[in-house]
N, C-alpha and C positions, 0 to 999 in steps of 0.2 A: 453187711453190717454196719460198713462204713458209708454206705449211701443212706440207709434207715435213720441211723446217727445224725447224719450231714441234716438230713429233714426234718426229723423232729427238734434239732437245735437251731433251725431255721438258717442254715448255714448257705449260702449260694455256690462258692466257691471252694474247691478242694484242692491243695496242693498236695503230690507226691512228689516229694524230693528223693532221687534216685530211685527209678523203680525197682529194682533188685532189691534194695534193703526195704520199700514200702509194702511188695506184694511177696509172701512168703513163698518159696517155692517155684522162682522164677529162673530159669537160666536166661543168661544174657544174649547168649549165642544162639537159642532156640527160638525158631518161630512157633512152633507147638506152644509152647509153655505161654509163650503170649497170647497165643490166640485162645487156647484151653482157659487161662485163670485170668487176662486182663480185659479181655473183650467184653466178657459177660459183666464186668465193673463199668467200663466206658458205657455201655448199653443201658445199664441201669440209671448210669448219672444221668445220661440223655433224656431217659424217660422220665426224671424225676426231675428236670428242669436244673439240674446242676450241673456246673460248669466243673470239670477236672482237669485239672494243669498238671502236667507230668512234665516233671524236670530230668532230661535226659542230658547224658555228656558226649561232646563228638571224643572221637577218636583221631588217630593222627592224619586220615586224610579228608577231613572236614567233616564227615558224614556222623551219624548214630553212630555208638559204639554197639556192637554186636548185630544179631541179625536185623538183615533190611526190612524183613516182614513188620517191623513195629510201626513202622512209618505208615503203613498201608491202611490202617483203621482208623487213624485221627483224621482230624476235618484239618487242623490248623498244625503248622510247625513255623515257630519262630525262631530266627538264628539270632543270637547275642554274642557280637565279637567286640575286642577291644579297637578303636577307631586308632589309625595311624597318627592323628592329631595329640592323642593321650600322651602327657609328660609324667614326672613323679609326682607332682604336686595335684593334679586333676585327673581323673579318668573319664574319658569319654567310650560313649557306650553305643555302638551302631546297632541297628537293628534291621533283620527281613523277613520278610516270609518267604518262607522254600515251598510251602504249600498251603494254600487256601481254597475251602470249599464249605459248603452249606452256609454262606451268610444269609444274616435274616433281612437284610434290605439289598444286599448286591453290590454294594457298593466299596465293603472290605478296605484295605490297609491303604490304598491310594488315597482315599478321603481321608482317612486318620493323619496320614500324612499332610496332606494339604490344609488341613485345621489345624493341626500341630505347628505349622509355618503363619498361623494369622491369616490365612488366604481363604476365599470361599470360592469351591471347585464351580466350573463351568460345564460338568462332561455328563451328558443324559444316564441314567442308570441302563442296566439291560434291559431288552424288551419283557424278558421272563418274569419281572420284577414286579410284583402283586401292587405295593404301595411305593412308587418311585419319589425320590426326592426333587424338589423344586430344582430348576435351574436356568441361568439367564440363557434364553434362546439366542438373543442377540449376540452377546458378548460369545458365545458356542460359534456362531457363523463367522464371528471376527476371528476368532481363534483358528478355524478350521482354513479361514482364506491367508493368515499367516503361514502356517503350517505348508500352504499349496505352494507358496513362494519358496520356502525352502528347498521343497521336495524339486521345483523349478531351476533352483541356484544348484542344485547337486549334478544337475545334467552336465552341466560345464566341468569337464574333468580339471581344467586347469584352476578351477575357483576350486573344488572339491579336495585334489590334492595339494593346495597351496603352492603353487610353482612360483608365486612371486616373491622375492627375499624381503621386501621393505614393506612394513605396513602402510606406507603411501600409496604403492602401487597395488598392492591386494586390494586397498578400498577403492581405489579407482576401477578394478576389474569389476568388483561388486556392483559400481556404479554404472557402468558400460553393459554389463549382463543385464540389470533392472531395465536398463532404458530399452536393450534387445526385447525383453520380455513383454514390458508395457505396450513398446510398439508393434509387436507380433500381435498380442491380446487385443489392439485398439482401445487402450483404457486411456490414453490421453488425446 
């Protein structure tokens, strides 16, 4: 009934705020109720091309309140939490994807985060993606080279655990290690 109404009204997104009050007869702690009453609604919404957003509340343990089976049928779960930088005058909300599947382009939340920071991603899409987004291959190779240098630096235990007490000595040891890496690899 809800999905037919949304389709007739040309509504693309439906919010169900607090599932137990939105769908009658659903017990919060029962996986069976969720599977029998909510899963058909989710499947009908997916077939109709309607995005169904279910607002859930977290328990004391930081997970969904009630039965754990609720999350099994969902494609994405996004957790919103108050950031430590919040103060009395400004609320800062942090968002984390706890679960992410069935992305249309395979690029998901990472690319959203990158674009939100006014940057362009240089990471290629997964090989399974039918229409991958273009990316700068030269920039990706340079990024990969930088990552490899950091991996080589981590091999040196003294550097990885910051044995040096001052910034100057730490930087000097980084320079020594980089010189050793470049000499070993005959890069100069």
